[in-house]
N, C-alpha and C positions, 0 to 999 in steps of 0.2 A: 504494500499500499504505500502511495507517494503521500504528499503533504497537504492533499485537500483542494476542495474547490472553494474558491473565497468570493464575496460579493462585497462592494463598498455601497454601504447604507447612505441614503442622501436624506438629509433633513434640512429643514429650514424655520427657523424660531421654534424650536423645541417640538417640531411636528414632523413625523417620518412623511417623504413623498411617496405617492401610490408607487413608482417605480422600483422602490426599495422592495415592496412585496413582490411584485413580478419577478425581480432578480432572485427572491429566496425561492419562488415557486420553479422557476427553472434551473435555478441551482441545484435542487434537491433531486431532480430528474438526472441533471447530469452526475451529481455525487452519486446516487444509485447505480448508475451505468458503470462507473470507474472504480467503483469500491471504496471511496473516499469518504471523509467527514465534510460537512458545509460549515463554514465559518463566516462570520460578517465582521466588518470594520467599521465603527461608529465613531464619528468625529464632532466634536462641538464644545461646549462648555455647559455644565450641569445638564448634561442628555443621559446620564445613565439610567434614569427612569424608562428610557425608550427601549433598552433592552429587553423588557418583558415583552412587547411587540413582536420584535424580533424573535424572540423566542416561540412565540405561539405560533410562527409561520414557518418552523422548522429549523433555524440556526442551532447547530449543535455547541458551537462555541462562539462569544461574541468578543472582539476586543473594543474596549472601551478606551477611545483616546480623548481625555478630558484635559483642556487647559485654556485659560483666559485667551491666548493667542489664537486659538482656534473658533472663539465665539462668532465672528464673522468669518465667512469664507473667504481663503485668502489662498489663490493657486500655490504660490510658493510653500508655505507652510503645510497646508494639507498634502501636496505632493512629497515632501520630504518626509513627512510622519508615515504615510503610506508605504512608500517606497523602502524606508528602514526597517519597517516591519515585514514586509515581504521579503527583504534581503536576509532577515533572521530566521523567518519560518520556512520558506521556500515552497509556497503552495504552487501547484500545478498549472490551474486556471484562476484567473482574477477577471472579475465581470463588476461592470459599473453601467450607469443609465447614460442613454445617447441624449442627454438633456442639456440645457443651456451651460449648466455646471459641469456635467461630464464632459461635454466636449472640449472645454478648458481646461479640466483637470487631468484626464485620462492620458492625452498624448504626453503630457510632461511626467506623469509617472512611468509612462513606458518609456521615454528617454533617459530618465533615471535608470531604469533596470535594463537597458541595453535591449529590450525584446520589441516584437511588434504589436500592431492594435490592428484588429478588423472593427471598424467603428460602423455605427447605426445598423446593428443587423436586425434582420426581422425573424431569425430562425438559428436556433444553437442546438446541435445534436453533437453526441459522441460516435466515431465510427468505429468500424471492427478493430482497428488497431489501437483503438484506446484515445485516439486525438480528437481535440475539438473542431468541428467544421462549423464555420460561422457562415450562415448565409446573408449576403448584403445587397441592397441595389448598387447598379452604378449606371452611367450614361443618363443622368438625370431620372433614374427609376424605371428605365426600359428594359433593363436586364437585370436578373439576378446570379449572382456567382457566388459559389462557395469557396471558402478561403481556409485553407489548413496550414497550421505552422508547427509541423512535428517537432522540430528542433528546438523551437523557443521556449522558454521557461522564464516566467510563466507565460500561458498563452493566454493572451489579453483580447477581450472584446468588449463593446458596449451596445448595450440591448435597445432599440427604439421603445420608447413608452407606449403601452396600449396594445402590443402586439401579443402578450400572454394574458391569459386568462387566471387570475389570481385563485390561487387554491389553498388551504389549508391542510395541514398533514392530518390524518386520520387520528394518530396517536404521538402527537408531538412529545419530545425529549425534553427534559429539563437542560437549558444551555448552561455550558460552564462560561462563567465571566471572568475574563482578564483584563484587569485594569493596567494601561500600557502608560509608562512615564514617558511624557513628550519632550523631545529634547530639540527644540527650536530657539536659536539665539537671535538676537535682532541682527547680527551680520548675515544671517541665512535669508533675510527678506530685504528685497531690493524696494518693494512698495509697502506701504503701511495704511491698513484702513482706519480713517480718524473718524469716519460718521457716515451712516448709511442714510440717504434721503428717500423717504417712500412717496410714492404717489400717493393722490387725495383718497384714490379708490383702489382697494385691493381686489384684483380680479383672478378669475381662475385660470393657471397655468394653461397656456395653448398646448404644449406638449400632453398635457394629463386630461385634457377636456373630453367630456363624451359627446358633445355638440359643439359644433363651431359654424356660426353664421358668418361669412365672410364678403366684404364689398370691395369692387374694383373701381376702375376710373368712370364707369357708368354711375356711381353713386352721384356726381358732379360736384360735391362739397362735403366737408366734414360735418355740418350741420345735419346732412341726411342721413348720417350713420344711426340716427336715434331711431329710426324705423326697424334697423337691424337689432339695435339694443332692445326694443320693445318685444321683437320675435324672441331674442335670448331669454328676457324676463320670462316669457309665456313657457319655453322649456323647462325654465327654472335649475336647480342645483346641477352642476357640470356642464353648463352651456356657456360659451363666451363668444366674443366678437373678435374676428381677425380681419386682415386686409393684404391686397395684393400690393407689389412693389409699386405698380404705377399710382395706387391710391397714397400710398406712403409719399413717394416722390412728388405727388400733387399737393400735398400738404393736408390731405384729407384724415390721415389716421397717423398715430406715433410710430415708431420705427419697431416698438417691443411687441408690438401685434402683428407684424408683417409675416405672411405663410410664402415659403417660398425656399429657392437654394440659397438666397442671401438673407433669408429670414430664419422662420423656425420651421422644422419638418415635424408634421403633425399625423396623426393616425387615429382619428376620433371614429366613434360608431357612425356619427352622421356629418356631413360635409355639406353646407350649403353655400353655393357660389352666386352671389348677387352682382350682377354687371361686371362680371370679370370673363375676358374674352379669353384665357387659357393659354398664356404664354408658357413657354416650355418651362422657364425658371419657377413659375408658380407650381405648375404640374408637378414637378419633381418633390415639391414639398408637402403635396396632398393627395396623391393619386394612389396611395396605399390605403386610404379610409375605407372604413367598411361600406358606408353607401353614400354616393356622392349625388347631390341634386344641384342641376344648373338653372338659374333663372337669367335668360338674356332675350333681348328682342331680336337679335340677329342670329337666325336658323344655322348660319354657316360657322359660328364661333366654334374655335377648336376645343372648348371646354366639353362641348357636347359628346366628344369623341370618348371621353372618359367617363362621363355622366352616367349614373345607372337610372335616372331619371331627370328628363329635360322639360323645362316650361318655357316656351318661345312667347314671351309677354314684356310688358313694360314692369320691370322691377317695383317701380312705385306704387302700381296697381297690386301685383301680384304678392307682393310681401307682406301687406296689411293683410290681405284675405287670407293668407296662410297663418298669420297670427292670431286672427279670429278664430280659425279652425283649430288650432292649437290649443287655445283657451277653453273652447267648448268642449274638447276631448278631455282635458285637464278636470274639468267640471262634471263631466259624468264618471269620473273616479278611473 
């Protein structure tokens, strides 16, 4: 038996992100195939209480790395702590989420460890030789390829959020908790976080949303995004607003809700594209959504080629009607 399958649990402000449970779910399956133990790394400040949740989802050992220097996410501090821990214990597989934080952190960890990284994977399996097989999209999502790095240790991969259905183990074992002494000196950090300034409204993370209603240049102005917000409110918890690059470039929406190759890659259960033509960079960010609905008055818009359902209509007429229908369905229970 080698030294285990490890996942990096992601938390924000003392709350575990959904992708952490997805990683534990897939990690259990990989560990059962390789005959190894499943471990989780938890970083932050005053986060030990979160270990119980990781325990209930199948982590057999939890490395709790607590220190004030880890209170706010710092790529240099987090990468050093994780890399030092991995070098000490030598796990065979190390997984993280392909979130905004993960895309920033995991390449740095891989560089410190001198190993490769299969990023933004939609499936992870173990082949007959016991090696990790990572399936990931290339060419703006048009092709899926299998990546295998048999000589690399650890074998590293990041998992796209919302591709794994979360499952609890039938009989979870009591996890061993190991408190890790954090060794990060001021000289290790070239950048120090002084303050985090939040936006006035806390929104659902695009990468973890179950429903996304996105607007494009066809929205005509930022004020018109209100009709998308009304539809999101009708859907309720787990729904949020997104935008195409053209909408962001036109000043209609902030960059933090941009969906696409130069924004965020999303994988919701339902993606509603309103006034979005379907440029290739946008399709690369949302084409793996479970169900895609396109609303556009141009019947030749490329977005219809990837949509499961298409509505050829003026979005300013169609979206309010859709909002009313969703509200009626909600009222019916």
